[in-house]
C-alpha positions in Angstrom: 9.6 -7.3 -24.4 6.3 -5.7 -23.6 3.3 -6.5 -21.4 -0.3 -5.7 -22.4 -2.1 -4.1 -19.5 -5.8 -3.2 -19.4 -5.1 0.0 -17.5 -1.9 1.5 -19.1 -1.9 -0.3 -22.5 1.5 -1.6 -23.8 4.2 -1.5 -21.1 7.8 -1.9 -22.4 10.2 -4.0 -20.4 14.0 -3.5 -20.8 16.0 -6.6 -21.8 18.1 -6.3 -18.6 14.9 -6.4 -16.5 13.6 -9.6 -17.9 15.7 -11.8 -15.5 14.2 -9.9 -12.6 10.6 -10.2 -13.7 10.9 -13.9 -14.6 12.6 -14.8 -11.3 10.5 -17.0 -9.0 10.6 -14.2 -6.3 8.7 -11.8 -8.6 6.6 -14.5 -10.2 5.2 -15.3 -6.8 3.2 -12.1 -6.9 1.1 -13.6 -9.7 -0.5 -15.7 -7.0 -1.2 -12.8 -4.5 -4.3 -10.8 -5.1 -4.0 -7.1 -4.9 -7.1 -6.6 -2.8 -7.2 -9.8 -0.7 -10.8 -10.6 0.3 -12.4 -7.8 -1.8 -13.1 -10.3 -4.6 -15.9 -11.7 -2.4 -17.6 -8.3 -2.8 -16.3 -7.2 -6.2 -15.9 -10.4 -8.3 -13.8 -8.6 -10.8 -11.2 -7.7 -8.2 -8.9 -10.7 -8.9 -6.0 -8.7 -10.2 -2.6 -9.4 -8.6 0.4 -7.7 -7.0 2.3 -8.9 -10.1 0.4 -6.8 -12.6 0.1 -3.9 -10.2 3.8 -3.8 -9.6 4.5 -3.7 -13.4 1.9 -0.9 -13.6 3.7 1.1 -10.9 7.0 0.7 -12.7 5.4 2.0 -15.9 4.0 5.1 -14.1 7.4 5.7 -12.6 8.9 5.8 -16.1 6.2 8.2 -17.3 6.9 10.5 -14.4 10.7 10.3 -14.5 10.9 10.8 -18.3 8.8 13.9 -18.0 10.7 15.4 -15.0 14.1 14.6 -16.6 13.3 15.2 -20.2 16.0 17.9 -20.5 18.7 15.7 -18.9 20.1 12.8 -20.8 23.3 11.2 -19.5 24.3 7.8 -17.9 24.0 9.0 -14.3 20.4 10.1 -14.9 19.7 6.8 -16.7 21.0 5.0 -13.7 18.7 6.9 -11.4 15.7 6.3 -13.7 16.4 2.6 -13.7 16.8 2.5 -9.9 13.4 4.2 -9.6 11.8 1.8 -12.0 13.1 -1.2 -10.0 12.1 0.5 -6.7 8.6 0.8 -7.9 8.6 -2.7 -9.5 9.7 -4.4 -6.3 8.0 -2.2 -3.7 5.5 -5.1 -3.0 7.8 -8.1 -3.5 7.8 -8.9 0.2 4.0 -9.0 0.6 2.6 -12.1 2.2 -0.5 -14.1 1.2 -3.7 -11.9 1.1 -1.4 -8.9 1.4 -1.6 -7.2 4.8 -3.9 -9.8 6.4 -1.1 -12.3 7.3 1.5 -9.9 8.8 0.4 -10.9 12.3 2.0 -14.4 11.8 5.3 -13.1 10.6 8.4 -13.9 12.7 10.5 -11.6 14.8 12.8 -9.3 12.8 15.9 -10.9 14.3 15.0 -14.2 12.7 14.9 -12.7 9.3 18.6 -11.8 9.6 18.6 -8.6 7.5 21.9 -7.0 6.5 23.0 -4.8 9.4 22.8 -1.6 7.4 19.0 -2.1 7.1 18.3 -2.6 10.8 16.5 0.3 12.3 18.4 0.1 15.6 15.3 0.1 17.7 15.6 -3.4 19.0 13.7 -6.5 18.0 10.1 -6.4 16.7 7.8 -8.4 14.5 8.9 -8.4 10.9 6.7 -6.6 8.3 6.3 -7.1 4.5 8.8 -4.2 4.1 11.4 -6.2 5.9 10.8 -9.2 3.5 11.1 -6.7 0.6 14.5 -5.6 1.8 15.7 -9.2 2.4 14.5 -10.3 -1.0 16.2 -7.5 -2.8 19.5 -7.4 -0.9 20.2 -10.9 0.6 18.5 -13.8 -1.3 18.8 -15.8 -4.4 16.8 -13.1 -6.1 19.7 -10.6 -5.6 21.6 -12.4 -8.3 19.0 -11.4 -10.9 20.2 -7.8 -10.7 23.4 -8.6 -12.7 21.9 -7.5 -15.9 20.7 -4.1 -14.7 24.0 -3.5 -12.9 25.9 -4.1 -16.1 23.6 -2.1 -18.3 22.8 0.8 -16.0 25.1 0.5 -12.9 22.1 -0.2 -10.6 22.9 -1.5 -7.1 20.4 -3.7 -5.3 21.0 -1.9 -2.0 20.1 1.4 -3.6 16.8 0.0 -4.8 16.0 -1.2 -1.3 17.0 2.2 0.1 14.5 3.9 -2.2 11.8 1.7 -0.9 12.5 2.4 2.8 13.4 6.1 2.5 16.9 5.9 4.1 20.2 5.9 2.3 23.7 5.5 3.6 25.2 6.7 0.3 23.7 9.9 -1.0 26.4 10.2 -3.6 24.8 7.3 -5.6 21.7 9.6 -6.0 23.6 12.8 -6.6 24.1 14.2 -10.1 25.9 17.5 -10.8 25.7 18.4 -7.2 22.0 17.7 -6.7 20.8 15.0 -4.4 17.7 13.4 -6.0 17.1 10.8 -3.3 14.2 12.7 -1.6 12.4 13.1 -4.9 12.9 9.5 -6.0 11.8 8.1 -2.7 8.7 10.4 -2.9 7.9 8.7 -6.2 8.1 5.3 -4.5 6.3 6.3 -1.3 4.6 9.6 -0.5 1.4 11.5 -0.7 1.4 11.3 -4.5 3.6 8.3 -5.3 3.5 6.0 -8.4 2.1 3.2 -6.3 -1.1 5.2 -5.6 -1.3 6.5 -9.1 -1.5 3.0 -10.3 -3.6 1.2 -7.7 -6.4 3.8 -7.6 -6.9 3.5 -11.3 -6.4 -0.3 -11.3 -8.6 -1.1 -8.3 -11.4 1.1 -9.5 -11.2 -0.6 -13.0 -11.3 -4.2 -11.7 -13.8 -3.4 -9.0 -16.1 -1.8 -11.5 -16.4 1.5 -9.6 -15.6 5.1 -10.4 -14.4 6.3 -7.0 -10.7 6.0 -7.7 -10.5 7.7 -11.1 -8.4 10.9 -11.6 -6.6 12.7 -14.3 -3.2 10.9 -14.4 -1.9 12.7 -17.5 -2.7 16.2 -16.1 -1.0 15.4 -12.8 2.2 14.1 -14.6 2.2 17.2 -16.9 2.3 19.4 -13.8 4.9 17.7 -11.7 8.0 19.7 -10.9 11.5 19.2 -9.5 11.8 21.6 -6.6 15.2 22.4 -5.3 16.0 23.4 -1.7 19.7 23.8 -1.3 21.2 20.7 -2.9 18.2 18.5 -2.3 15.5 17.8 -5.0 11.9 17.3 -3.9 8.7 16.3 -5.7 6.5 19.2 -6.4 3.4 20.1 -8.4 2.4 23.3 -10.3 0.1 25.6 -8.4 -2.4 25.4 -11.3 -2.9 21.7 -10.7 -3.8 21.9 -7.0 -7.4 21.2 -7.7 -6.4 18.0 -9.5 -4.2 17.0 -6.6 -7.2 17.6 -4.3 -9.2 15.3 -6.5 -6.5 12.7 -6.3 -6.6 12.8 -2.5 -10.4 12.5 -2.4 -10.4 9.7 -4.9 -8.2 7.6 -2.6 -10.3 8.6 0.5 -13.5 7.5 -1.3 -11.9 4.2 -2.3 -11.1 3.5 1.3 -14.6 4.3 2.5 -16.5 2.6 -0.3 -14.2 -0.3 -1.4 -11.3 -1.1 0.9 -13.4 -0.8 4.1 -16.4 -2.9 2.8 -17.9 -4.8 5.7 -17.6 -8.3 4.2 -13.9 -8.0 3.3 -13.1 -6.4 6.7 -15.0 -9.1 8.6 -13.3 -11.9 6.7 -9.9 -10.4 7.7 -11.1 -10.4 11.3 -12.1 -14.0 11.0 -8.7 -14.9 9.6 -7.1 -13.3 12.6 -9.4 -15.3 14.8 -8.0 -18.4 13.1 -4.4 -17.4 13.6 -5.1 -16.6 17.3 -6.8 -19.9 17.9 -4.5 -22.2 15.9 -1.1 -20.6 16.5 0.9 -23.5 15.0 -1.1 -24.3 11.9 0.1 -21.5 9.7 3.2 -19.3 10.2 5.3 -17.1 7.8 8.8 -18.6 7.6 11.8 -16.5 8.4 13.8 -18.3 5.7 13.5 -16.1 2.7 13.8 -19.0 0.3 11.0 -20.9 2.0 8.9 -17.8 1.7 8.7 -18.4 -2.0 6.0 -21.1 -1.3 3.7 -18.7 0.5 1.1 -17.3 -1.7 -2.7 -17.1 -1.6 -3.1 -20.7 -2.9 -0.7 -22.0 -0.2 -2.6 -20.2 2.6 -6.0 -21.3 1.3 -4.8 -24.9 1.0 -3.9 -24.7 4.7 -7.3 -23.2 5.6 -9.2 -25.9 3.6 -7.3 -28.7 5.4 -7.9 -27.1 8.9 -10.7 -28.2 11.1 -10.8 -24.8 12.8 -14.2 -23.3 12.7 -12.8 -19.9 11.6 -10.7 -21.4 8.9 -13.8 -23.1 7.5 -15.9 -20.0 7.7 -13.3 -18.0 5.8 -13.1 -20.7 3.1 -16.9 -20.8 2.8 -17.2 -17.0 2.9 -19.6 -17.4 5.8 -19.5 -14.2 7.9 -21.7 -13.5 10.9 -24.6 -11.1 10.3 -23.8 -7.4 10.5 -26.1 -6.1 13.2 -24.6 -2.7 13.8 -22.7 -0.1 11.7 -21.8 3.4 12.8 -19.9 6.2 11.1 -17.9 8.5 13.2 -18.3 8.9 16.9 -22.0 9.9 17.1 -23.4 6.5 18.1 -20.4 5.0 20.0 -22.4 5.1 23.3 -25.0 2.9 21.8 -22.3 0.6 20.5 -20.9 0.4 23.9 -24.3 -0.6 25.3 -24.6 -3.4 22.7 -21.2 -4.7 23.4 -21.9 -4.7 27.2 -25.1 -6.7 26.6 -23.4 -9.2 24.3 -20.7 -9.8 26.8 -23.1 -10.2 29.7 -24.8 -13.0 27.7 -21.6 -14.6 26.6 -22.5 -14.0 23.0 -19.6 -14.2 20.7 -19.3 -11.2 18.3 -16.8 -9.6 16.0 -16.1 -5.9 16.2 -14.2 -4.1 13.6 -13.2 -0.4 13.3 -11.7 0.9 10.0 -10.3 4.4 10.2 -10.0 6.3 7.0 -8.0 9.6 6.8 -7.1 11.8 4.0 -3.4 11.6 4.6 -0.9 9.6 6.7 1.8 12.1 5.8 0.1 15.3 6.6 -2.0 15.4 9.8 -1.9 17.1 13.2 -0.3 14.0 14.7 2.2 13.3 11.9 3.2 16.3 9.9 5.6 15.4 7.1 8.9 17.1 7.5 11.6 14.8 6.1 10.5 14.7 2.5 7.7 17.3 2.1 5.9 17.6 -1.1 6.1 21.1 -2.7 4.0 23.5 -4.7 5.6 25.7 -7.4 4.3 29.0 -8.5 5.8 30.4 -11.7 5.3 34.0 -12.8 3.8 34.5 -16.2 5.4 38.0 -16.5 8.8 37.6 -14.7 10.3 34.8 -16.6 12.2 32.4 -14.4 10.7 33.7 -11.2 9.5 30.9 -9.0 8.3 30.5 -5.5 8.1 27.2 -3.7 6.0 26.2 -0.6 5.0 23.0 1.2 1.8 21.4 -0.1 -0.2 21.9 3.1 0.2 25.6 2.7 -1.5 25.5 -0.8 -4.6 23.4 0.0 -7.0 23.4 3.0 -8.1 19.8 2.3 -5.7 18.4 4.9 -7.2 20.6 7.6 -10.8 19.8 6.5 -10.1 16.1 6.7 -7.7 16.2 9.6 -9.8 13.8 11.8 -10.1 10.1 11.1 -13.4 9.0 9.7 -14.1 5.7 11.5 -16.5 3.0 10.4 -17.3 0.6 13.3 -19.3 -2.6 13.0 -20.5 -5.5 15.1 -21.2 -8.9 13.7 -22.7 -11.9 15.4 -24.6 -15.1 14.5 -27.9 -13.4 15.2 -30.0 -16.3 14.0 -28.6 -18.5 16.7 -29.7 -16.2 19.6 -32.7 -17.0 21.7 -35.9 -15.0 21.1 -35.3 -13.0 24.3 -31.8 -12.2 23.2 -32.9 -11.1 19.8 -35.5 -8.9 21.4 -32.9 -7.2 23.7 -30.5 -6.6 20.8 -33.3 -5.1 18.7 -34.3 -2.9 21.6 -30.8 -1.5 21.9 -30.6 -1.0 18.1 -33.9 0.9 18.0 -32.3 3.5 20.3 -30.1 4.6 17.4 
């Protein structure tokens, strides 16, 4: 079996994987858009989590086959298939409109995850990652792993562990004394994971923009397995640092120019207003089998039937006028003055603040230590001589972009204000 993809071309699917891909749990992703409300801005952005997930799996195979090209044995094949499935299923728990509906998920205790996957920090609101774990390890979907277990020896729990980055059985990921769990998890979720390698290219393609493009082939050709003791980490050749920097900047620019577009962000805020004002009209069920019904179409059907003003405005793509937009902290005092005036006049408004940062893994507040990405330097004269260091020691880009770049906006129904109110708002705005 193969799937034709506009980004990667022909993507081969193993026979043992067909049962997984054709299962209703995975097919649900056909009806969840990758970029949520972004299609209201970029009409081509109607691509789905389904196609993205298959693309991530394909990138994972490209990377794995390159890194392990000199190792061919059943244990390596098992790890390769585990990685493929970890990448294929990393988004299977996503709710309608992706991240926009996580606020109406139940408490974690209601989801009844297997005990080994509880974080031990008490009860909290469930997330899409929790639904991913539940889907893979404890649902009717779990039975679809019979084929890959027979063909490759893949265990569903090991796939879930790759997604969350914690394993209770490192021996599953250890071959010839080397623990490959850190590296494989990095390929599922890290500064340069297969997820990002796919969605940057895919989102830029379907949005019709060039911000997310980077040299995927060159990056893959320069990836390295870096050993520290018995643990294997993901690394990149020193000669490809500039391409890595380009990859980081591509993602940063996509956030600032596409993912943080004011219309999509405002629609998300309006959806949250609906959830807050109609707490019983729409909720994500804790029953994982009932969760199958919940896709974009299900949510929009609920919104269309609702008499709530925010639900109707979301359906009609009717956002309040954007009256103020600031970048960074320079004009925050004026924004404060505007908010103060709007509150004094009991004028309803929507405020949003989108913070873009170069890295969530490497920053002054959250330096990555558990699974650090590496840079390998190989001597052209002394054959076999290699030096390895952490990625933040090889590029100054993290330091240059260490601060968050915030975009703050205020929306209100400006046309409904009185002439005096309009004048006061315009007076405040002229101070910018």
